[in-house]
C-alpha positions in Angstrom: 119.5 39.7 161.6 118.3 39.4 158.2 117.3 35.8 158.8 115.3 36.8 161.9 113.4 39.3 160.0 112.5 36.8 157.3 111.4 34.4 160.0 109.1 37.2 161.5 107.8 38.1 158.2 106.9 34.5 157.5 105.3 34.1 160.9 103.1 37.1 160.4 102.1 35.9 156.9 101.3 32.6 158.4 99.1 33.9 161.1 97.3 36.1 158.7 96.4 33.1 156.5 95.4 30.9 159.5 93.0 33.5 160.9 89.4 32.5 161.1 87.0 33.7 158.3 85.9 36.6 160.3 87.3 38.8 157.5 84.4 37.4 155.4 81.9 38.6 157.9 80.3 42.0 157.6 78.8 44.0 160.5 75.7 46.1 159.7 73.9 48.8 162.0 70.2 49.0 161.5 67.5 51.4 162.4 63.9 50.2 162.4 61.3 52.0 160.3 58.4 50.0 161.1 57.8 46.9 163.5 54.3 45.5 163.9 52.9 42.5 165.9 49.4 41.3 164.5 47.2 39.1 166.4 43.5 38.1 166.2 42.9 41.0 168.6 44.5 43.6 166.4 48.0 45.2 165.8 50.6 46.7 168.1 53.7 48.7 167.4 56.8 46.9 168.6 59.3 49.2 170.4 62.4 48.4 168.6 64.7 51.3 167.4 68.1 50.0 166.6 70.1 46.6 166.3 73.2 45.3 164.7 73.8 42.0 162.8 76.7 40.2 161.5 76.5 38.5 158.2 78.7 35.6 156.8 78.1 33.3 153.9 76.5 30.9 156.1 74.6 32.9 158.8 73.1 36.0 160.2 73.9 36.6 163.8 72.0 39.4 165.6 73.5 41.5 168.6 72.9 40.4 172.1 70.0 42.8 173.0 66.7 43.9 171.7 63.9 41.8 170.1 66.4 39.6 168.0 68.5 39.1 171.2 71.4 37.1 169.9 69.2 35.0 167.4 71.0 33.1 164.5 69.5 32.4 161.1 70.8 30.2 158.5 71.4 31.9 155.1 69.6 30.1 152.2 70.5 32.3 149.4 73.9 34.3 149.6 74.8 36.5 146.8 77.1 38.8 148.9 77.0 40.3 152.4 74.5 43.1 151.0 72.3 40.6 149.2 71.0 37.5 150.9 68.0 35.7 152.3 67.8 33.7 155.5 65.1 31.6 157.2 64.2 29.1 159.7 60.7 27.2 159.9 58.9 30.2 161.3 61.1 33.1 160.0 62.0 34.7 156.7 64.6 37.4 156.3 65.3 39.4 153.0 68.3 41.8 152.8 68.9 43.8 149.7 71.5 46.8 149.8 70.6 48.1 153.1 66.9 47.2 153.0 66.1 44.7 155.9 62.6 42.9 155.7 61.8 40.4 158.4 58.6 38.3 159.1 58.0 35.8 161.9 54.8 33.6 162.4 54.4 32.1 165.8 51.2 30.4 166.9 48.6 33.2 166.9 50.9 36.2 166.0 52.7 37.6 163.2 55.8 40.0 163.6 56.9 42.2 160.6 60.0 44.4 160.9 61.3 46.8 158.1 64.6 48.6 158.7 67.5 50.5 156.8 70.9 49.3 157.5 74.3 50.6 156.8 77.6 48.7 157.0 80.1 49.3 159.8 82.7 50.5 157.4 80.4 53.6 156.6 80.1 54.8 160.1 
């Protein structure tokens, strides 16, 4: 019986070590304070209230709905899950201790989003 328990403990430990690095990922829930799209014709408020994102050392993944609709951005400068910068050729994202700042330039428009975020552990 003791040998069986040792094998079970070994199996559980091996499983925990072999898990994907999702444990290194942090989930954030964000509430938009301001979202504006600017064009040559003027500005308009963008109706975006809440979104979620998951942050790992390599990328930011947004939730499957809303303005960001599952978008992924590669992280350029990762300090920790609460302090990073990410971008692509048209987009810049800066995140510092719950302060989310996002800008995207596409053809004749610019989108700016400012939000406050809290991590899922704080829910």
